[in-house]
N, C-alpha and C positions, 0 to 999 in steps of 0.2 A: 891179579885181582884176587882177593881173599874169598874164602867160602861164603862168608856173610854177604859180601856184595853180590856174588853170583846168585845166592838164594833170593835176595831182595829183587834183583833184576828179573829173575824168573817169575816171581809172584806178580810183579808189575805187568809182565807180558801176558800173564794168564787172566788178567782182569776182564770181565765181560761187559757188554753194553749196559746191562741192568745195574751193575755196580757203578759204572761211570755215571749213569743217569741218576742214581741215588746221591752220589757225591755232588753232582751239579745242583740237584734240588736243594740239598742241605746248604751248599755254598750260597745259593741265591737267597734262601730263607734267612740265613744268618746275617745277611747284609740288607735285608728288606728290598731286594732287587726284583722279586716276583712281579711287582706291579709294572715293571718295564719289559718283562718277557712276554710280549705279545708275538704271535707268529710273524707279523710284519717286521717288528724290530729285530727279532732273532735272525730272520732271513737277510735283512740288510746288513746286520753285523757280520754274518757269515760271508756274504759277498765281499765285504771290505777285507776280510781275512783271506779270501781267495785271491783278491788283488795283491795282497802282501806276499802270498805264496808265489804268484806269477812273477813279481819283481825279482825274486831270487833267480829265476831261470831266464829272465828277459833278454840278457845280452850274452848268454853262454853258448848259444847255438845248440847243436845236439849234445846230449849228455849221455855218457856210457852208463849202462846198468850197474848199480852198486856205487856209483860216484867215485871211481878210483882216484881221480885227480883232484878231488875236493879236500880242502882243509877240514879238520875236525870241527873247527868253530863254525864253518859253513854248514856242515852236516847237522850240527846242533841247532843252528838257526832254522834250518829246513824242518827238523823235527818239531820245533816249537810252533811254526806256522801250520804245519800239517795237523798238529794237535789242536790248535785254535779252530781250524775248520771242522775237525771231527767233533769237538766238544759242542760247538754251536749246532751242528747237525743233529747230534743226540738230543740236545735241549729242545730244538725246534720240533723234532719228531714226538717228544714227550708232551710238549704243550699242545700239539695237534692230535694227540691221542693215537699215534701211530707206533705200533711195535716194530722198531726198525730192524731188529734181527729177523723177525718173521717175514717182514716185507722184503728184505734183502734175499732171504732164502727162496722166497717165491719168485722173485725176479730172476734169480740164477736158473731156477728150473724153467721158467718161461723162456729165457734166452737160449737155454740148452735145446728146447724143443723148436724154437724159432730158427736157430742157427745150428743145425746138427753137424757133427764132424764130417769132413769130406770123404773119409774112408767108407767102406761098405757099412752094412747094418751094424749098428752099435749095440753092444751088450752092456747096458748100464750097470748091471750087477757087478761085473768084473772091471769095466773100463772106468767107472766113476761111482763107487759104492755110496759116497755121501749124496750125490745127486739122486741115485736110485732110491734110497731110503726116503728122502724128502719128496720126490716125485710120487712115490708109492703112497705116502700119507695124503698128499694133496689130491690125488685122483681117485682115492678110495671113495666110492659112493658118488662120483661125479659121472659126466657123460663120457669121460675117457675110459679106456680100459688098458690093461697091460697083460702080457703073457708072463705069468708067474714062473713058468718052467724055464724060460730062456733068459729072463731079465730084460728082454727087448720090449719095445713099445708097440 
């Protein structure tokens, strides 16, 4: 693989939800499809794509992580179906006025507090700095508190 291809692939991997959202909005506008992009229609289209994604796994039994025994064409097809689901989800969240990145981050934090690790007291500052920073932002000024010195909750 050449340097140009690697750079292009890296740029694609770095694209954010907001960038994808903008591209989807432009795509719909250019085709005058916005009139069809109601929450219900987008949800039903996404469910259809989840069905197509399910078909890929339907008769394979358990599949090893990384899909080591899959043909490249099967992996490519899987990537296309995963992308279809993701793109409909992003478009649906936009039409509903939900900041998907923010909602997902808050959900990760909520799940982390709802399902703490089984080991002893967690020090979020060192164990999960991403979660620590976002949790700190969310609880600042709320009814929750955190111990700034230890990084624990």
